C-alpha positions, 0 to 999 in steps of 0.5 A, a space after each residue: 676929450 674922450 666924448 669929443 673923439 667918440 662923437 668924431 668917430 660917430 659922425 664919420 660912421 654916420 656921414 662918411 665922405 667919399 675920401 676917408 684919408 683925412 679923417 683917418 689921419 686926423 683920428 690917428 693923431 687925435 688918439 696920440 695927442 690926447 691920449 693922456 687926457 682921454 685916459 684920465 676921463 675913461 681909462 678902459 675905453 681909451 685903452 680899447 680905442 688905442 689897441 686897434 684903431 691906430 692900425 685901422 687908421 694906418 690902413 687908409 689910403 687916398 682914393 680908396 674904393 667903396 668896398 675898402 671904405 666899407 671894410 674900414 668902417 666896419 672895423 672902426 665901428 667894431 672898435 667904437 662899439 667896444 669902447 662905447 660899452 666900456 664907457 663909464 658915466 
């Protein structure tokens, strides 16, 4: 499950839609619903993702301007990279 969530984020970062609200809402839900499973697979990386990403997701609004979307992406990418570095193969 951890890899699925990471791939979901990576796909978003590479193919960002014009309206990011649905993505942010789903990601926030996935982190809550699948936390235990993700934690069993990658405890440290899961902790990292759950520190800042829910707040980043909560900042998304429907109809955000492109600059706001870029700021959202930058913040999310920082957390994605932190979690990726903590990923244990």
